[in-house]
C-alpha positions as CSV (number, residue, x, y, z in Angstrom):
1,X,-0.4,0.1,0.0
2,X,2.5,2.3,0.9
3,X,4.3,1.5,-2.3
4,X,0.9,2.4,-4.7
5,X,0.7,5.9,-2.5
6,X,4.6,6.7,-3.2
7,X,3.9,6.3,-7.1
8,X,0.6,7.8,-6.8
9,X,2.5,11.1,-5.0
10,X,5.2,10.9,-7.9
11,X,2.9,10.6,-10.7
12,X,0.9,13.9,-9.0
13,X,3.9,15.4,-9.2
14,X,5.0,14.9,-12.8
15,X,1.9,15.8,-13.7
16,X,1.7,19.3,-12.2
17,X,5.4,20.1,-13.7
18,X,3.8,18.8,-16.7
19,X,0.9,21.4,-16.7
20,X,2.9,24.3,-15.3
21,X,5.0,24.0,-18.3
22,X,2.0,23.9,-20.3
23,X,0.3,27.0,-18.9
24,X,3.7,29.0,-19.1
25,X,4.0,28.7,-22.1
26,X,0.4,29.5,-23.1
27,X,-0.4,33.0,-24.5
28,X,-1.9,35.3,-22.1
29,X,-5.9,35.3,-22.4
30,X,-6.7,38.9,-21.8
31,X,-3.6,41.6,-22.9
32,X,-4.3,44.7,-21.2
33,X,-4.2,48.6,-22.9
34,X,-1.3,51.1,-21.9
35,X,0.2,54.3,-23.1
36,X,3.2,52.3,-24.4
37,X,1.0,49.8,-26.0
38,X,-0.4,52.4,-28.3
39,X,1.9,55.0,-28.5
40,X,2.9,55.7,-32.3
41,X,2.3,57.4,-35.4
42,X,-1.1,57.1,-36.5
43,X,-2.8,57.1,-40.3
44,X,-6.9,57.9,-39.4
45,X,-9.5,59.1,-41.3
46,X,-13.0,60.2,-40.3
47,X,-16.3,61.2,-41.6
48,X,-19.8,62.7,-40.6
49,X,-21.7,65.5,-40.4
50,X,-21.7,68.8,-38.2
51,X,-25.5,69.9,-37.3
52,X,-25.2,73.8,-37.0
53,X,-27.9,75.3,-34.5
54,X,-29.3,77.5,-37.1
55,X,-30.3,73.8,-38.8
56,X,-29.2,71.7,-41.9
57,X,-26.1,69.4,-42.1
58,X,-22.6,70.3,-43.3
59,X,-21.1,67.0,-44.2
60,X,-17.2,66.4,-43.1
61,X,-14.4,64.5,-44.1
62,X,-10.6,64.1,-43.3
63,X,-7.6,62.2,-43.4
64,X,-4.5,63.2,-41.0
65,X,-1.9,61.8,-38.8
66,X,-2.4,61.4,-35.3
67,X,0.7,60.8,-32.9
68,X,0.7,59.4,-29.3
69,X,3.7,59.4,-26.5
70,X,3.9,56.9,-24.0
71,X,3.1,60.1,-21.7
72,X,-0.3,60.5,-22.7
73,X,0.2,63.5,-25.4
74,X,-1.6,63.5,-28.5
75,X,-0.3,66.0,-31.6
76,X,-1.0,65.6,-35.3
77,X,-2.2,67.4,-38.4
78,X,-5.4,66.9,-40.4
79,X,-6.8,67.9,-43.9
80,X,-10.3,68.0,-43.7
81,X,-13.1,69.1,-46.6
82,X,-16.5,70.9,-44.8
83,X,-19.2,71.4,-47.2
84,X,-16.6,71.0,-49.7
85,X,-14.1,74.0,-48.5
86,X,-10.8,71.9,-47.9
87,X,-8.3,73.2,-44.7
88,X,-5.8,72.0,-43.3
89,X,-5.0,72.0,-39.6
90,X,-2.6,71.2,-36.5
91,X,-3.8,70.0,-33.2
92,X,-2.5,69.1,-29.9
93,X,-3.9,67.4,-26.7
94,X,-4.4,64.5,-24.6
95,X,-5.4,61.0,-24.4
96,X,-6.0,58.3,-22.1
97,X,-6.4,54.4,-22.7
98,X,-7.5,52.3,-20.2
99,X,-6.6,48.6,-19.5
100,X,-9.7,47.1,-21.5
101,X,-8.7,49.3,-24.4
102,X,-11.0,52.1,-24.3
103,X,-10.3,55.7,-23.6
104,X,-10.6,59.3,-24.7
105,X,-8.9,61.5,-26.6
106,X,-9.2,65.4,-25.7
107,X,-8.2,67.7,-29.0
108,X,-7.4,71.5,-28.9
109,X,-6.5,73.1,-32.4
110,X,-6.9,77.3,-33.2
111,X,-10.5,78.1,-32.7
112,X,-11.8,74.6,-31.5
113,X,-11.5,71.8,-29.4
114,X,-12.8,68.0,-29.9
115,X,-13.3,65.0,-27.4
116,X,-13.7,61.4,-28.7
117,X,-14.5,58.0,-27.2
118,X,-12.3,55.7,-28.9
119,X,-11.4,51.5,-29.0
120,X,-8.1,49.9,-29.8
121,X,-7.7,46.6,-31.1
122,X,-5.0,44.6,-33.1
123,X,-2.4,44.8,-30.2
124,X,-2.4,48.5,-29.6
125,X,-2.0,49.2,-33.5
126,X,-5.3,50.5,-34.7
127,X,-8.3,52.3,-33.2
128,X,-12.2,53.4,-33.6
129,X,-13.2,56.6,-32.7
130,X,-16.6,59.0,-32.1
131,X,-16.6,62.6,-31.9
132,X,-18.2,63.1,-28.1
133,X,-18.2,66.9,-27.9
134,X,-17.0,69.5,-30.6
135,X,-17.2,73.5,-30.5
136,X,-15.4,76.5,-29.5
137,X,-14.8,77.8,-26.6
138,X,-18.4,79.7,-26.3
139,X,-20.5,77.2,-28.4
140,X,-20.7,73.4,-28.4
141,X,-22.0,72.1,-32.0
142,X,-23.5,68.3,-32.4
143,X,-22.2,65.8,-34.7
144,X,-22.3,62.4,-36.2
145,X,-18.7,61.8,-36.6
146,X,-16.7,58.7,-36.9
147,X,-13.4,57.2,-37.7
148,X,-10.4,54.8,-37.3
149,X,-7.1,55.1,-37.2
150,X,-4.2,52.6,-37.9
151,X,-0.4,52.7,-36.6
152,X,1.9,53.6,-40.1
153,X,4.8,51.4,-38.5
154,X,3.4,48.9,-36.0
C-alpha cells in the first residue's frame, strides 16, 4: 500500500510540473492596453456630419496623422473637407487609454476643441473613434462623426 501511495505522489508531482510547463507557454488570454502599447504614429480618417444650431447638416471628411506618445500626449495634423471647403490644421492634446483598451482623446486646434471616445484593437495598433463633443470656447456643436486610425509602423 505504501508503494502505491508513493507512486501516486510521484505521478501527481510529475503531472503538476507538466501542466505548469504548458501553462507557462500558453499566451495570455486577456492582454491589457497601456500608453506604452498604443504609442505611435497613426494614419487616420473620419467622416460624418456637423449639425449647426441654425439648422441643416454640413458634411465633413478628413485624413491626417495622429501621434500618441507614452506620456499621454497627442499631436498631429489633418486635412478636412467641410462642406467642400478644404483646410489643414495642426492639433495637440491628451489621451487616456484604459486597461480594457477603451479611452478618450481631447484635442485642441486654433479656435476649436474636440473630444473622442475610442477603442483600440489589433494589439494596440488600430483604434476606432467617435466625436463626443466638438465646438469653440463659446459654442458646442452637435456632430455625427466617426473614424479609425492605424499605426503606420506597428
